[in-house]
C-alpha positions as CSV (number, residue, x, y, z in Angstrom):
1,M,-22.3,-25.2,30.7
2,N,-21.6,-22.5,28.1
3,Y,-19.6,-24.2,25.4
4,L,-19.7,-21.1,23.2
5,F,-17.6,-19.3,25.7
6,F,-14.9,-22.0,25.6
7,Y,-15.0,-22.1,21.8
8,Q,-14.5,-18.3,21.6
9,R,-11.7,-18.3,24.0
10,D,-9.9,-21.2,22.2
11,F,-10.5,-19.4,18.9
12,K,-8.9,-16.2,20.2
13,N,-5.9,-18.2,21.5
14,K,-5.5,-20.0,18.2
15,V,-5.6,-16.7,16.3
16,F,-3.0,-15.2,18.7
17,C,-0.7,-18.3,18.3
18,G,-1.1,-18.2,14.6
19,T,-0.3,-14.6,14.3
20,T,2.7,-15.0,16.6
21,A,4.0,-18.0,14.6
22,I,3.7,-16.1,11.3
23,T,5.5,-13.1,12.8
24,A,8.3,-15.4,14.0
25,I,8.7,-17.1,10.6
26,L,8.7,-13.7,8.8
27,W,11.3,-12.4,11.3
28,V,13.6,-15.3,10.7
29,F,13.2,-15.0,6.9
30,L,13.9,-11.3,6.9
31,T,16.9,-11.5,9.2
32,Q,18.5,-14.3,7.3
33,F,17.6,-13.4,3.7
34,D,20.4,-10.9,3.4
35,K,23.0,-13.5,4.3
36,L,21.6,-15.9,1.7
37,L,21.6,-13.2,-1.0
38,M,25.1,-11.9,-0.1
39,S,26.6,-15.4,-0.1
40,K,25.7,-15.7,-3.8
41,F,27.3,-12.4,-4.8
42,L,30.4,-12.1,-2.5
43,S,33.5,-14.2,-2.2
44,L,34.0,-16.1,1.0
45,E,36.4,-13.6,2.5
46,E,34.1,-10.6,1.7
47,F,31.1,-12.5,3.1
48,G,33.1,-13.1,6.3
49,Y,33.6,-9.3,6.6
50,Y,30.0,-8.7,5.9
51,S,28.9,-11.2,8.6
52,L,31.3,-9.5,11.1
53,I,29.9,-6.1,10.4
54,V,26.3,-7.4,10.8
55,S,27.3,-9.0,14.1
56,V,28.9,-5.8,15.4
57,S,26.0,-3.6,14.4
58,S,23.6,-6.1,16.2
59,G,25.8,-5.8,19.3
60,I,25.4,-2.0,19.2
61,M,21.6,-2.3,19.1
62,M,21.8,-4.7,22.0
63,L,23.7,-2.1,24.0
64,S,21.2,0.6,23.4
65,G,18.1,-1.5,23.9
66,P,18.0,-1.7,27.7
67,V,18.5,2.1,28.0
68,S,15.5,2.8,25.7
69,V,13.4,0.2,27.5
70,A,14.2,2.0,30.8
71,I,13.7,5.5,29.5
72,L,10.7,5.2,27.2
73,P,8.0,5.0,29.9
74,R,9.4,8.2,31.6
75,L,9.5,10.0,28.2
76,T,5.9,9.0,27.5
77,A,4.8,10.3,30.9
78,L,6.6,13.6,30.4
79,Y,5.1,14.0,27.0
80,N,1.6,13.3,28.2
81,S,2.0,15.9,31.0
82,D,3.1,18.6,28.5
83,N,6.5,18.8,30.3
84,K,8.5,19.2,27.1
85,K,11.6,20.8,28.7
86,Q,12.2,17.9,31.1
87,M,11.4,15.4,28.3
88,T,13.9,17.0,26.0
89,N,16.5,17.1,28.8
90,L,16.0,13.4,29.6
91,F,16.1,12.5,25.9
92,L,19.4,14.3,25.4
93,K,20.9,12.8,28.5
94,S,19.9,9.2,27.6
95,T,21.1,9.7,24.0
96,S,24.4,11.0,25.3
97,L,24.7,8.0,27.6
98,V,24.2,5.6,24.7
99,S,26.5,7.5,22.4
100,V,29.3,7.6,24.9
101,T,28.9,3.9,25.8
102,V,28.7,2.7,22.3
103,S,31.5,4.9,21.0
104,T,33.8,3.9,23.8
105,N,33.3,0.2,23.1
106,I,33.8,0.7,19.3
107,I,37.0,2.7,19.9
108,N,38.3,0.2,22.4
109,N,37.6,-2.7,20.1
110,N,39.3,-1.0,17.1
111,C,42.4,0.0,19.1
112,Y,43.1,-3.1,21.0
113,T,42.1,-6.0,18.7
114,R,45.1,-5.8,16.5
């Protein structure tokens, strides 16, 4: 039995798991550090507004994420096939879709939440 093979495979898994863990810890730190810092400099009311704005902007990113995941492979294929005109057309249509969707939600929330 080749024990070196199992050791190399386990080592690669441990390196991958370690890298993933470090990335997750760093992500948590970077996404929460602003709140920790702002809580020291802002009043409770201002900090509440800040947290609200951060949540709303995160929601906007969540709305545009699925569109980019769906469109990016097609854009890459069009770019690799040197079909710049279709790529530009698809990019403009998808950008318009996200802009209209997000803008409509923002306007709707601003008009009807009072």
